[in-house]
C-alpha angles and dihedrals in degrees: 000000000000131000091244090061093058105030126104107245100193100067124188108221137182134205124240092241095057120106132245091256089069091049089050092052094048094046096045104033103030094037094230119148102183125048123186110218112225128192118184092339094311126113105239103163151334132247121197132190086254092056088052093049092050093060101031090085093084107054128150118240121226122196118212122215089254090057098254117132134208135175129245126184117213091207122111128217091253089063095058106026122112104245099192101071122187111213137184135209120245093238095053117106118267092232088059089056090050091050092051092050092050094046095046094036094233130137102216145025125205109231109228131180123182091346094307126115107240101170146308131262119204136189086252091058090053093047090051089054090048091052092048092048091048093052091046091052091050090057093053115099105224096176095097090050092048090048091051092049092048090051091047091051091049091050091049092050092050090052092057 
């Protein structure tokens, strides 16, 4: 199974100059946990929901004329994004993507081909494939195969 078979092709991205309010909206209202950061068509970083939560502890409070308050962070995406982004090619194997994520303790990999962002593969995408594969394997009747292997083993033993 290849990365391109599991990846999300329509990727929500953000620019490095955008503010934390935009990150907040995407994370909370679009239910996206990993945002590739793009600048002039080039992948320059990644922001995760964890990156956002790390810096959200120091917001500024604004008071409206009616007395309501809300918070605004003056930080920009470029100030919190991970600049060293690990990527993967669409034709690489999905298990390679999973191994990278486990080793590097990350939850997503941008999928890049010839310098262009083609998609994103997340740990959730890999888990969905695992669940599907598991249910497909449960529905396969392996008894004829087991019977054939047992007969083959018996024939091999009788030859020796």
